[in-house]
N, C-alpha and C positions, 0 to 999 in steps of 0.2 A: 584112352583120350581122345580118340575120333569121335566116340559118344556124347563125349563133354560139348567138344567142337559143333558137335552136328545140332546138340540143342541149345547153344551162345547163338547158334547160328540161326535158327527158329527165333528166338527170341528177339532177335535181332530186326528181323522180317516183322514178328507181331508189332514192336513199338514203331515202325516205318507204318505200318497199316493205318497203325492208332494217329501217328501223327497228324497222316494225310488226313484223314476223316475229320482230325479236330480242326485241320486249315479248313476243311472246303464247308465245315457247318460254321469256323468265325466268318469266312467270307460273304456265306450267304446271310448269318446274320445283319452284318455290316451293309452288304447291299440293302436287305430289307429295311435297315435304320434310314440308309441314304433314298429308297423308294418312298419313303415316310415324313420324311423332310420337305417343307415348304420349295414348291418347284421354282419360286420366284423372291425376287428381295419384294415385291407389291405385299407378299404373305405376312413378310416379316417387318415391315412398314405397318401393317394394319393394329399390331400389337402395341407400336411406339404410342399413340395416344393415351393409352391405359399407364404407361410408362412414368410418360408426362405430365399426366393428371396428380402426382403424388407429391407434388410441393404443394399443391391445395388441400389435401385431406386436414380432418377436422377445422376446416376455416368455415365462415357463417358471410355470406354478403346478402346485405339491403338492397332491395329493390323497390322502388313506387313508383307505380304507372296510373296512368291517367284512364280512366273508367267510362269512355265517348261512345261512338258510334260502335268504332270497333268492340265496344266490349273487354272483358278482364278474360274470358275463354284460354284463350291462346298464352297470355301469359304464365295463367295456372299450367297449362301443358308444357311449356318450353322451363318451366322453376322442373318439372318432373326428369323433361327427359336431361337437362342438365343435370342435374342431382345425380342418375342415373351412368351418365357417361362419366362425372368426376365422382368418383367412391369417397364418401368423406366429407362432402360440401353441402353445407346446409345453406339454401337461398329462403330468406325470409322475406314475403312480398306481401305488400300490404299495394290494395288497388281501391281509387274511390272516384267519384264524379270532381271532388272536390281535394283532390290531393294536393294541390298545391298550397290551397291553405293549411292543412293537416303538415304537411312538411317542414313549412316555411319554419316555425321555432326551432325544428332540429339543425336547419340550417344557420340561423342566429349563432345558435350553440356551438355552431361548430362540428356538430354531429350530422352532417346529410346524409343521407342514403347514396348508397354506392353507385348503384345504377337509378336514374331516373328518366322514365318514358312521359315529358310532358312539354305540348308546344310554347313558343316562343311568345303565341298570339294568345296562351292561355290569360282567362282576364285575372288572375290570382299576381300576375308580374314577377314569379317566380325565377322562372325562366329567363326574362330579358333583364331580370336584377342581375342574375348570377352573370348572364354575357355581358354588363354594363361595368361591373368587377372585376372583368377578366377571372372570372373564379371556376373558370370549366379545366379540365384535364386537358392537354395537347394527346389526340389519338389518333395521330397520322400513323404512328408504327401500326397501328392496327390495320391499316387499309393498305399499307405497304409489306405486310406480312401474308408468308402461305396461307391459304382458306383450306381451314379444317378437312374439308371434302378433297383436298389434293389438287385442284385440279385449277391453280394458278395464285396469283395475288389476289387479295379481296379487291383491290381498287378497281381490279379488271373485269370484277363482275358487277362495279355500280353501274349506273345508270350513266353517261355521258352528261357532264355537267353537275350531276349533283352534290358531288364534294365540294365543287369549285363554288358553288351559288351562295349567297348570303347563308340561307339556310343552316350551312354546314361549316363555311369557312367563314364569319361574322368581322372577322378584323381585317382581310383583304391581305394578310400577311402568308396564302399557301399554305396554311397549315390549316388541318381538320379538327374541330371542338365540339359536333354533333354529329350523332351519325344517322344517316337517314332510315327511316322505317317504312312504314307506308308511303304511298304517293295517289294523287290524286289528277285525273287528266281534265282539263277544259278546254273548249274551243268551240266551233260553229259544227251544230247539225241540221240535218236535213230528213228527209224520207226517202230513203235507200229506194224503196222499191218503183217511189216516181220516177228518179234519176234514172232506174235501168228501163224502163219503159219506154218513158220519152227520150232516152239517150244521151241523157245531160251528164256532163263530167265534172266531178265537182272542183271549186275552183282552187288554183292552187296559187296565183296571185290576186290582188286587188283590182285589176284591171279585169278580168274574166271576171270576178265574183259582181261588178259592178255593170258586166256585157248582158248580165243573166236578168237584170232588168224587165227587157222586151219578151224575156222566157218567161217570166214572171206573170207578167200581163195577159201574153196568152193562154196561161194556164188558169186565167182569173185569181191571180193570188198576190199578195204582196211578196218584197224580196224579202223584208226583215222585221222582223219584230223581238222585242225586249221585255226583260219584267220591269215594268215600266216603274214601280213605284218603288223597287227594290234596284235602281241605277249601277250600284256597285259590281253588280252584275257585269259590264261592258268593262272591267279592269282585264276579263278574260278578254278581251281583243285590247284594249290600250295596249296594256304590259309587254306584250310579246310584239306589237309595232314598234314601240318607241325602242325595244332592244335589237330590234330587225334596220331601224334607223339610224340609230347612233350606238348600236352595242354596248356593251357594260356599263361603259363610262356614262352613258347617254342615262342608262338605269337607274346608277348611283347617283347620279346627279337628281334623280327625280325621287328613289322613295330613301335614298339612307344620308345626303347630304342636302336634303333641302334647299338648295341652291337657286334663287329665283331666276337666274341668269339661263336656267334651262329652259323658263317657260318664253323666251326670246330667241331659243334655236330653232332652227328650221327642221328639227327631228322633233320638237315638241308639237309646232304649226301642223304640220303634216301629219302625225299622228292624231293630232284631235279632229283635222278635216277631213275624217274619213264619217265622223258620225253628222257632222255637218254635210257631206255630202249626200250621203242617207236622207236627211231632213228636205234639203233643199230640190232635192231632185225625185222626189215621190216614190221614194223606196220603201219606207218606213209603212207598218201595217195602218190606218186610221184604228184611232183610240189606245194605242198602244201605251201612250204615256200615265192611264189611267189605271192601268189593270197591272195586278201584284203578278206576283212571281207566278203563282198555280193558273190564272186565269190567260195570262199570254203563252205558256206552255202546251195549255191546253188548245187553245187558238190555232196555234204552231202543227199538234196533231191532227185537229180537224182540216187542213188543210189551206187554212186564211194567210200560211206565210211558208216562204221556202227554208229560210233559215229562224234558228234562234242560239244564242249563246248559254252553254252549260255546260255541268261537268259528267263524269263517268257515272256519278250513282242518278242520274236524270230515266235511264228507263224504271229503275227500283221506284225510284221518288213517284213516277206519272203509273205506276201502275194498273190502277184503277182508270185512268180519265179515259173520256172518251178520245175516236181517232176515227180518221179516214179510212177506208177499207184497203186492206194492205198494209198497212203502215208500217214500217221497218227502221228502226233507228241509223241512222248513218252519220258517222262523224268526219268533219270535213278540216278539224282542228284550225289555227289561222291562219289565212294569206301573207304573202309576202310582196314586198312591193319592187321585187327583183325576181323573174322566171328563173336566172340561172340556182335558187338557192331553194331549199328544203320548206314545205311547210313546219308549221311553229305549232305550239300549244304551249297554255299555260300548268306549269306543272307545280303542286303545292304538296310539300315535304312534310312527315311525321318526324320528329326529331329525340332523340337517346342520347341521352349524354353522362357522363363522370365528372363531380362537383372535384374541385379541388382538395377540400377536407376527408373524402375517401378514405375510410380505412385500410381498405381492402382494393387497388389502383389496380394490380396485376390480375387479382382475379374476376374485377370487374370490367376489363378488358377482353379476357377469355370469353366472357360471359357473352357479349358484342360479339366476339369471331364467332362463337355459336352460333349466334341470331341468325348469321347469313351460310348456313349449312343450307342443302337441299330439303334435307327432313325438317329445318323451323319453315321455311318458307312453305314448305307443304301445309305445317301445320297451322300456320298464321293465315293459307288460304280457308280451311277447314273449320276453323274456331271462328275467324275474324271477318271473313270473306272479304279479305283485302288482298293487295297486291303489293309486296314488297319492289322498292326499289335497285331490283337485280333485275338483270339479264335474261331473260326465259321465264320471269314468275308467271307472265301470263301465262302461259302453257302450264307449268305446275299445277294452279290454282283454277284452270279453266272450268272444273268442273264444280266450282264456287262461287262463281261471278255472272251477270246477266252478260248475253250477247254481244251487247252492244258496248258494254265495259271491256269486257275482252278482244272488242275490235279497238276499241279507243289505246289499249295499252299494248296491243302490238304495233300500230303504228309507229306508235313513241321509239317500240323495239327496236323497229324497221327504219329506221331515219328522219320519223317527223322529230323536227329538234325542241325539246323540251325545255323553255324558256321559265325560269321560277324568277319570284321578284315578290316584295311582300313592303308593303309601308314600314319608317324604324319608326323607334319613339320620340317624342318630342320632348327636348330637355324639361324642366321645371320650370315652374313660369309660365307657361305658354298656353294659353287656355283655348286653342282652338286645334280641330283636327282636321289636318290637310288633305284625307283622302275623305271625307265627309264631305270639306266645301269643293272638291274635285266635283265630286259625282252630284251633289245638291244644283249643280247648273244643267245637268243635261238636260230637265223638262224644257230648260228655255231654249238650248242647244236644238233640240226635235222639234218643237214647236216653230222656229223658226224667227225665233227672238232675241238670239244672241251668234255672234261668229264666233270660230275660232279665233280671231285675235282677241276679242272680249270676255274671251272662256281663260286664256292666258296669261291675259293682264289680272284677272282677279286672285289667279293661282300666283303670280309673280309677287303681290301684294301679302298675299296669305304666306310666302315663304319669306319672304321678308322679316315678317313679322314672327317666326318660328327661328329665324337665322340671327337674331336679335339677341338670342337668348343659348345661341352655341357658343359652346367652347370656344 
């Protein structure tokens, strides 16, 4: 009996030891599993996009892209990255310089591509027609949604004023129908080296600009030149000036409503007066009116003028042009009439949109959201040498754009206000182009043969003709 108890007791001790060891191993395994688990919800979140993409599996997205100065390589790269991020999705991409004419039959037949990159100024008239027919999807929700990068709402990444502009919100109803893609910046340019050597500050007001006339004479050069036989470049000054004086309401009167009374306003006369003052007070470079854009820009670079209007493509366009020693492009933007306000610049935005007849609206929206990821912004710089209308884009693509282009984009990102505006279409039956009539008068004004008031009167008559055909 004692022997039995002794054996029983020993067995119990053995089982207890085994139990403790087992528990110890289990605890260690559990701890190891815990150690191998993600340490934060950030890692868990990184898996969520893969789960979110499941709803789009086995779907196809038709994308039509205009192939212009930015080429098509970016859209090829974006297609590949999107398909990689959304397994099972197929993007059918078609790009062509004449994409508007190519997709028109599809649109008429109710089978439009799901995503279209084509500006409303394209000569095919496709985008303008879709806007007029209110045939675009309201994409406001895209910009109210969280960025795929997880760094806030998409609308907060877009340049201030872009979504509210007529380029993106054509009906003035507070809703967004076109998404901003690349943008360009326009305004006054100067020789940065000269300004630094002479201790000249770039003007931020028109009074400061006019005051530099004395310095220009001292340096044996004119204050201003422009692309004489291409006077449309002067809209880079006129449109911001109108906005500065009269706000968006005045700009809409001039560009969209074709309201004749705009040309009787103080805003119109003061904005036109910029050019009258330049002409009448000897600020214009001699011979400017007869020069084409390349000639006037070369004269500026050779030191014959202090300022010339142009866009951020200026340096690349004139890469081989002769210039004065040490010349470096400097961007001043457009002066204001009030010293308490920031300088301005004219901005033009490329547009991407979703037609209402798209078969895959939600997938199309996802594609546009993906376009605003940091990866896509970098791809755009690498393949298109373009800068998207996104805060911080200039830094992300700095290696792919010229130094002066970078500086102009940075100026806008850091506070220079980007004004956007474009002459809208005229009604059917109107046989004049208001923009052409406006700038056709520039030569007479610059030659001193026409006053700002006479210029405004011509525009009043032109707008009355347009207005007679408006609904």
